[in-house]
C-alpha angles and dihedrals in degrees: 000000000000116000120214121233114291113258131213090250109095092206092060092047091049090052091054092047090049091051090049090049092053090048093051092046091051092047091050092050091048092051092047091051089051093050095047095086089054089064094067115142121251117225111239118196116247104254094183097074093068094044093095091053090049092052090050091053095050090087091055094063118124110272092207092080113109120250119236091255091056096055121110115262119258110265115251100182097080125127120261121242090256091055091050090050092049091050091048092050090050091052091048091052090051090051093048091052093053114111121198111237115243115269115247115182113231093214132047116245094259093047091048092050090049093050091046092050092049090050090051091049091050091050091049091051090049092051093046090052091055109105094214 
């Protein structure tokens, strides 16, 4: 619905506003009618019918469970959040200061190639020996 330019005549403007109002009302009703099926109720099982059985089984609970009075007290000697943050920042500064040692190959290029080739040959022999 495209509205024309508003005119200086208030009656014309009122007519356009009224048409827009009717359009919005219709659109709202249409959306509400479309959303109504989404409000279907969900069946919840009746939990009250097994409550008597539950009460009967309360006496059969394991007696080895600790009572509330027997539990250990809550520790009070834990670090505060600020102390944890300080320790974390200290660890981060240690990690930032770490320098990787320079890499020094343990074998010369020819020795490495020879060792690599012998490892490949060994792997090939192993695969060839596999009966699959």
